[in-house]
TORKOL-4160 file (C-alpha; in steps of 0.2 Angstrom, whole numbers, padded with zeros to 4 digits, m for minus):
282
<pt num="1" X="0442" Y="0405" Z="0432"/>
<pt num="2" X="0452" Y="0417" Z="0421"/>
<pt num="3" X="0453" Y="0435" Z="0425"/>
<pt num="4" X="0440" Y="0446" Z="0418"/>
<pt num="5" X="0445" Y="0456" Z="0403"/>
<pt num="6" X="0453" Y="0473" Z="0408"/>
<pt num="7" X="0448" Y="0489" Z="0400"/>
<pt num="8" X="0461" Y="0497" Z="0388"/>
<pt num="9" X="0471" Y="0511" Z="0396"/>
<pt num="10" X="0466" Y="0529" Z="0394"/>
<pt num="11" X="0474" Y="0537" Z="0380"/>
<pt num="12" X="0488" Y="0549" Z="0385"/>
<pt num="13" X="0494" Y="0565" Z="0377"/>
<pt num="14" X="0506" Y="0563" Z="0363"/>
<pt num="15" X="0524" Y="0565" Z="0368"/>
<pt num="16" X="0539" Y="0571" Z="0358"/>
<pt num="17" X="0549" Y="0558" Z="0348"/>
<pt num="18" X="0562" Y="0551" Z="0360"/>
<pt num="19" X="0575" Y="0550" Z="0346"/>
<pt num="20" X="0575" Y="0569" Z="0343"/>
<pt num="21" X="0571" Y="0574" Z="0361"/>
<pt num="22" X="0584" Y="0582" Z="0372"/>
<pt num="23" X="0588" Y="0575" Z="0389"/>
<pt num="24" X="0582" Y="0587" Z="0403"/>
<pt num="25" X="0597" Y="0593" Z="0414"/>
<pt num="26" X="0598" Y="0589" Z="0432"/>
<pt num="27" X="0601" Y="0604" Z="0443"/>
<pt num="28" X="0612" Y="0602" Z="0458"/>
<pt num="29" X="0603" Y="0617" Z="0466"/>
<pt num="30" X="0587" Y="0608" Z="0468"/>
<pt num="31" X="0571" Y="0608" Z="0458"/>
<pt num="32" X="0565" Y="0623" Z="0448"/>
<pt num="33" X="0548" Y="0631" Z="0453"/>
<pt num="34" X="0533" Y="0623" Z="0444"/>
<pt num="35" X="0521" Y="0635" Z="0436"/>
<pt num="36" X="0503" Y="0628" Z="0433"/>
<pt num="37" X="0497" Y="0613" Z="0442"/>
<pt num="38" X="0498" Y="0612" Z="0461"/>
<pt num="39" X="0513" Y="0604" Z="0469"/>
<pt num="40" X="0507" Y="0588" Z="0478"/>
<pt num="41" X="0524" Y="0581" Z="0484"/>
<pt num="42" X="0540" Y="0591" Z="0488"/>
<pt num="43" X="0556" Y="0584" Z="0495"/>
<pt num="44" X="0569" Y="0597" Z="0501"/>
<pt num="45" X="0587" Y="0591" Z="0505"/>
<pt num="46" X="0580" Y="0574" Z="0511"/>
<pt num="47" X="0593" Y="0563" Z="0520"/>
<pt num="48" X="0590" Y="0546" Z="0527"/>
<pt num="49" X="0602" Y="0536" Z="0538"/>
<pt num="50" X="0600" Y="0520" Z="0548"/>
<pt num="51" X="0612" Y="0522" Z="0562"/>
<pt num="52" X="0628" Y="0526" Z="0555"/>
<pt num="53" X="0624" Y="0519" Z="0538"/>
<pt num="54" X="0619" Y="0532" Z="0525"/>
<pt num="55" X="0606" Y="0528" Z="0512"/>
<pt num="56" X="0604" Y="0544" Z="0503"/>
<pt num="57" X="0606" Y="0563" Z="0505"/>
<pt num="58" X="0602" Y="0579" Z="0498"/>
<pt num="59" X="0587" Y="0573" Z="0488"/>
<pt num="60" X="0576" Y="0587" Z="0482"/>
<pt num="61" X="0562" Y="0587" Z="0469"/>
<pt num="62" X="0544" Y="0593" Z="0466"/>
<pt num="63" X="0530" Y="0583" Z="0459"/>
<pt num="64" X="0515" Y="0591" Z="0451"/>
<pt num="65" X="0497" Y="0586" Z="0453"/>
<pt num="66" X="0493" Y="0572" Z="0440"/>
<pt num="67" X="0511" Y="0568" Z="0436"/>
<pt num="68" X="0516" Y="0550" Z="0435"/>
<pt num="69" X="0534" Y="0548" Z="0441"/>
<pt num="70" X="0545" Y="0532" Z="0440"/>
<pt num="71" X="0558" Y="0531" Z="0454"/>
<pt num="72" X="0572" Y="0519" Z="0448"/>
<pt num="73" X="0589" Y="0513" Z="0454"/>
<pt num="74" X="0599" Y="0498" Z="0458"/>
<pt num="75" X="0594" Y="0486" Z="0472"/>
<pt num="76" X="0600" Y="0495" Z="0488"/>
<pt num="77" X="0599" Y="0512" Z="0481"/>
<pt num="78" X="0586" Y="0517" Z="0493"/>
<pt num="79" X="0570" Y="0518" Z="0482"/>
<pt num="80" X="0558" Y="0509" Z="0494"/>
<pt num="81" X="0566" Y="0519" Z="0508"/>
<pt num="82" X="0563" Y="0535" Z="0499"/>
<pt num="83" X="0545" Y="0530" Z="0496"/>
<pt num="84" X="0542" Y="0527" Z="0514"/>
<pt num="85" X="0550" Y="0543" Z="0519"/>
<pt num="86" X="0538" Y="0552" Z="0507"/>
<pt num="87" X="0523" Y="0544" Z="0514"/>
<pt num="88" X="0528" Y="0548" Z="0532"/>
<pt num="89" X="0530" Y="0529" Z="0536"/>
<pt num="90" X="0548" Y="0532" Z="0542"/>
<pt num="91" X="0556" Y="0548" Z="0548"/>
<pt num="92" X="0569" Y="0557" Z="0538"/>
<pt num="93" X="0586" Y="0560" Z="0545"/>
<pt num="94" X="0587" Y="0577" Z="0538"/>
<pt num="95" X="0577" Y="0589" Z="0526"/>
<pt num="96" X="0558" Y="0590" Z="0524"/>
<pt num="97" X="0544" Y="0582" Z="0515"/>
<pt num="98" X="0528" Y="0591" Z="0510"/>
<pt num="99" X="0513" Y="0581" Z="0505"/>
<pt num="100" X="0497" Y="0590" Z="0498"/>
<pt num="101" X="0503" Y="0606" Z="0505"/>
<pt num="102" X="0507" Y="0600" Z="0522"/>
<pt num="103" X="0523" Y="0597" Z="0531"/>
<pt num="104" X="0523" Y="0578" Z="0533"/>
<pt num="105" X="0540" Y="0578" Z="0543"/>
<pt num="106" X="0533" Y="0590" Z="0556"/>
<pt num="107" X="0516" Y="0581" Z="0557"/>
<pt num="108" X="0511" Y="0568" Z="0570"/>
<pt num="109" X="0497" Y="0559" Z="0578"/>
<pt num="110" X="0479" Y="0561" Z="0572"/>
<pt num="111" X="0485" Y="0575" Z="0559"/>
<pt num="112" X="0497" Y="0563" Z="0551"/>
<pt num="113" X="0484" Y="0549" Z="0550"/>
<pt num="114" X="0472" Y="0561" Z="0541"/>
<pt num="115" X="0485" Y="0565" Z="0529"/>
<pt num="116" X="0489" Y="0547" Z="0526"/>
<pt num="117" X="0471" Y="0544" Z="0523"/>
<pt num="118" X="0472" Y="0554" Z="0507"/>
<pt num="119" X="0486" Y="0543" Z="0500"/>
<pt num="120" X="0485" Y="0525" Z="0493"/>
<pt num="121" X="0499" Y="0512" Z="0492"/>
<pt num="122" X="0501" Y="0497" Z="0481"/>
<pt num="123" X="0516" Y="0486" Z="0485"/>
<pt num="124" X="0523" Y="0470" Z="0477"/>
<pt num="125" X="0517" Y="0460" Z="0492"/>
<pt num="126" X="0499" Y="0461" Z="0491"/>
<pt num="127" X="0496" Y="0460" Z="0510"/>
<pt num="128" X="0478" Y="0453" Z="0509"/>
<pt num="129" X="0471" Y="0444" Z="0524"/>
<pt num="130" X="0469" Y="0427" Z="0517"/>
<pt num="131" X="0454" Y="0421" Z="0526"/>
<pt num="132" X="0444" Y="0436" Z="0523"/>
<pt num="133" X="0433" Y="0439" Z="0508"/>
<pt num="134" X="0439" Y="0450" Z="0493"/>
<pt num="135" X="0426" Y="0463" Z="0498"/>
<pt num="136" X="0432" Y="0464" Z="0516"/>
<pt num="137" X="0450" Y="0466" Z="0510"/>
<pt num="138" X="0445" Y="0481" Z="0499"/>
<pt num="139" X="0435" Y="0489" Z="0514"/>
<pt num="140" X="0451" Y="0489" Z="0524"/>
<pt num="141" X="0456" Y="0503" Z="0512"/>
<pt num="142" X="0444" Y="0514" Z="0522"/>
<pt num="143" X="0451" Y="0511" Z="0539"/>
<pt num="144" X="0461" Y="0527" Z="0537"/>
<pt num="145" X="0445" Y="0537" Z="0536"/>
<pt num="146" X="0435" Y="0526" Z="0548"/>
<pt num="147" X="0446" Y="0517" Z="0560"/>
<pt num="148" X="0438" Y="0503" Z="0570"/>
<pt num="149" X="0430" Y="0485" Z="0569"/>
<pt num="150" X="0416" Y="0491" Z="0557"/>
<pt num="151" X="0428" Y="0492" Z="0543"/>
<pt num="152" X="0437" Y="0475" Z="0546"/>
<pt num="153" X="0423" Y="0464" Z="0539"/>
<pt num="154" X="0410" Y="0467" Z="0525"/>
<pt num="155" X="0398" Y="0460" Z="0537"/>
<pt num="156" X="0400" Y="0474" Z="0549"/>
<pt num="157" X="0403" Y="0488" Z="0537"/>
<pt num="158" X="0390" Y="0502" Z="0533"/>
<pt num="159" X="0381" Y="0501" Z="0517"/>
<pt num="160" X="0390" Y="0516" Z="0510"/>
<pt num="161" X="0407" Y="0508" Z="0513"/>
<pt num="162" X="0402" Y="0491" Z="0505"/>
<pt num="163" X="0395" Y="0501" Z="0490"/>
<pt num="164" X="0412" Y="0510" Z="0488"/>
<pt num="165" X="0421" Y="0494" Z="0489"/>
<pt num="166" X="0410" Y="0486" Z="0476"/>
<pt num="167" X="0413" Y="0501" Z="0465"/>
<pt num="168" X="0432" Y="0499" Z="0467"/>
<pt num="169" X="0431" Y="0480" Z="0463"/>
<pt num="170" X="0420" Y="0485" Z="0447"/>
<pt num="171" X="0434" Y="0496" Z="0441"/>
<pt num="172" X="0447" Y="0482" Z="0443"/>
<pt num="173" X="0436" Y="0469" Z="0435"/>
<pt num="174" X="0433" Y="0459" Z="0450"/>
<pt num="175" X="0416" Y="0463" Z="0456"/>
<pt num="176" X="0411" Y="0445" Z="0453"/>
<pt num="177" X="0424" Y="0439" Z="0465"/>
<pt num="178" X="0418" Y="0450" Z="0480"/>
<pt num="179" X="0414" Y="0435" Z="0491"/>
<pt num="180" X="0428" Y="0424" Z="0487"/>
<pt num="181" X="0441" Y="0421" Z="0500"/>
<pt num="182" X="0457" Y="0431" Z="0496"/>
<pt num="183" X="0468" Y="0415" Z="0497"/>
<pt num="184" X="0459" Y="0408" Z="0482"/>
<pt num="185" X="0465" Y="0421" Z="0470"/>
<pt num="186" X="0479" Y="0421" Z="0457"/>
<pt num="187" X="0493" Y="0432" Z="0459"/>
<pt num="188" X="0486" Y="0444" Z="0446"/>
<pt num="189" X="0469" Y="0444" Z="0454"/>
<pt num="190" X="0477" Y="0447" Z="0471"/>
<pt num="191" X="0486" Y="0462" Z="0465"/>
<pt num="192" X="0471" Y="0469" Z="0457"/>
<pt num="193" X="0462" Y="0468" Z="0474"/>
<pt num="194" X="0476" Y="0477" Z="0482"/>
<pt num="195" X="0474" Y="0491" Z="0469"/>
<pt num="196" X="0455" Y="0491" Z="0473"/>
<pt num="197" X="0459" Y="0493" Z="0491"/>
<pt num="198" X="0471" Y="0507" Z="0487"/>
<pt num="199" X="0458" Y="0517" Z="0477"/>
<pt num="200" X="0443" Y="0514" Z="0487"/>
<pt num="201" X="0446" Y="0530" Z="0498"/>
<pt num="202" X="0448" Y="0541" Z="0482"/>
<pt num="203" X="0466" Y="0545" Z="0486"/>
<pt num="204" X="0475" Y="0561" Z="0479"/>
<pt num="205" X="0492" Y="0552" Z="0478"/>
<pt num="206" X="0496" Y="0534" Z="0474"/>
<pt num="207" X="0512" Y="0526" Z="0479"/>
<pt num="208" X="0517" Y="0509" Z="0471"/>
<pt num="209" X="0532" Y="0500" Z="0476"/>
<pt num="210" X="0537" Y="0487" Z="0463"/>
<pt num="211" X="0519" Y="0483" Z="0459"/>
<pt num="212" X="0522" Y="0470" Z="0446"/>
<pt num="213" X="0538" Y="0462" Z="0453"/>
<pt num="214" X="0529" Y="0446" Z="0460"/>
<pt num="215" X="0519" Y="0444" Z="0444"/>
<pt num="216" X="0523" Y="0434" Z="0428"/>
<pt num="217" X="0526" Y="0446" Z="0413"/>
<pt num="218" X="0508" Y="0445" Z="0406"/>
<pt num="219" X="0499" Y="0448" Z="0423"/>
<pt num="220" X="0512" Y="0462" Z="0427"/>
<pt num="221" X="0508" Y="0471" Z="0410"/>
<pt num="222" X="0489" Y="0469" Z="0414"/>
<pt num="223" X="0491" Y="0476" Z="0431"/>
<pt num="224" X="0502" Y="0491" Z="0426"/>
<pt num="225" X="0489" Y="0495" Z="0412"/>
<pt num="226" X="0475" Y="0495" Z="0425"/>
<pt num="227" X="0484" Y="0504" Z="0438"/>
<pt num="228" X="0490" Y="0518" Z="0427"/>
<pt num="229" X="0473" Y="0519" Z="0418"/>
<pt num="230" X="0463" Y="0522" Z="0435"/>
<pt num="231" X="0476" Y="0535" Z="0440"/>
<pt num="232" X="0474" Y="0544" Z="0424"/>
<pt num="233" X="0455" Y="0544" Z="0424"/>
<pt num="234" X="0455" Y="0552" Z="0442"/>
<pt num="235" X="0470" Y="0564" Z="0439"/>
<pt num="236" X="0479" Y="0556" Z="0454"/>
<pt num="237" X="0498" Y="0559" Z="0457"/>
<pt num="238" X="0507" Y="0543" Z="0455"/>
<pt num="239" X="0525" Y="0538" Z="0461"/>
<pt num="240" X="0530" Y="0520" Z="0457"/>
<pt num="241" X="0546" Y="0511" Z="0458"/>
<pt num="242" X="0551" Y="0498" Z="0445"/>
<pt num="243" X="0566" Y="0488" Z="0438"/>
<pt num="244" X="0556" Y="0486" Z="0422"/>
<pt num="245" X="0564" Y="0499" Z="0410"/>
<pt num="246" X="0550" Y="0497" Z="0398"/>
<pt num="247" X="0537" Y="0501" Z="0411"/>
<pt num="248" X="0547" Y="0516" Z="0417"/>
<pt num="249" X="0548" Y="0524" Z="0400"/>
<pt num="250" X="0530" Y="0520" Z="0395"/>
<pt num="251" X="0521" Y="0524" Z="0411"/>
<pt num="252" X="0531" Y="0538" Z="0418"/>
<pt num="253" X="0529" Y="0556" Z="0413"/>
<pt num="254" X="0545" Y="0559" Z="0423"/>
<pt num="255" X="0560" Y="0548" Z="0429"/>
<pt num="256" X="0569" Y="0551" Z="0445"/>
<pt num="257" X="0585" Y="0540" Z="0447"/>
<pt num="258" X="0594" Y="0536" Z="0463"/>
<pt num="259" X="0612" Y="0530" Z="0463"/>
<pt num="260" X="0627" Y="0531" Z="0475"/>
<pt num="261" X="0616" Y="0540" Z="0488"/>
<pt num="262" X="0611" Y="0554" Z="0477"/>
<pt num="263" X="0597" Y="0559" Z="0465"/>
<pt num="264" X="0607" Y="0556" Z="0449"/>
<pt num="265" X="0593" Y="0558" Z="0436"/>
<pt num="266" X="0578" Y="0570" Z="0435"/>
<pt num="267" X="0571" Y="0570" Z="0417"/>
<pt num="268" X="0556" Y="0568" Z="0406"/>
<pt num="269" X="0553" Y="0550" Z="0401"/>
<pt num="270" X="0551" Y="0556" Z="0383"/>
<pt num="271" X="0569" Y="0562" Z="0383"/>
<pt num="272" X="0577" Y="0545" Z="0389"/>
<pt num="273" X="0581" Y="0528" Z="0382"/>
<pt num="274" X="0585" Y="0511" Z="0389"/>
<pt num="275" X="0603" Y="0515" Z="0388"/>
<pt num="276" X="0601" Y="0531" Z="0399"/>
<pt num="277" X="0593" Y="0521" Z="0413"/>
<pt num="278" X="0605" Y="0506" Z="0412"/>
<pt num="279" X="0619" Y="0518" Z="0418"/>
<pt num="280" X="0610" Y="0519" Z="0435"/>
<pt num="281" X="0613" Y="0501" Z="0437"/>
<pt num="282" X="0632" Y="0501" Z="0433"/>
């Protein structure tokens, strides 16, 4: 069965013509204060080492509510590691991370779990449970809010949780697949189920680590359209990593570039070209 037709992406505000735009400077003194929208993510002098091996250091930036940020860099630059540090999945070696106004680096236990429940994650590995239904896999996205066996299977879940999961599947165009086993889905369908799982709890921040890397180009384009459309509709702050330069420039409001253990680029997507980004991979 072919994938259901995706809804077109939500129209975005017009951006300046890239040909005439000026590249935004990167300040070595750290990010400038934001006036207007609230700051959802703030990194201050973040450093990460694994043993004696440095990954990056002195990383600082602020991300405003509703922004879409593309995090780019060569393989091994530390993009995925930085994403995990921002989410509190791994500890930083130095500096601080603030999420939704809370110090994520100084938060542990139940308080950290409550903070993570306000965040969604989509990765290139869909991480679905193959033998369970699509609906059960989406309900797993509520485990951060409701830990325990009742949110492991749709047979045990409360009606309100099943309704929320069905609404998320409706948004990604897979409501008719709710009772299908996850191991009977195509790659594009699996990734859309992973998106439904990420949004079922109405997150305020969405992280996506190479969400299209394991998909063919057509399925990847569909998934990226869908992912960003849903985020725009709900005003969610989005951080995604990508090696696709076209996706970076089309879907990011802003681009952060890691190279040689430092944040080498912080600019609006409208001010950049493919050539600017390729310099990060030299």
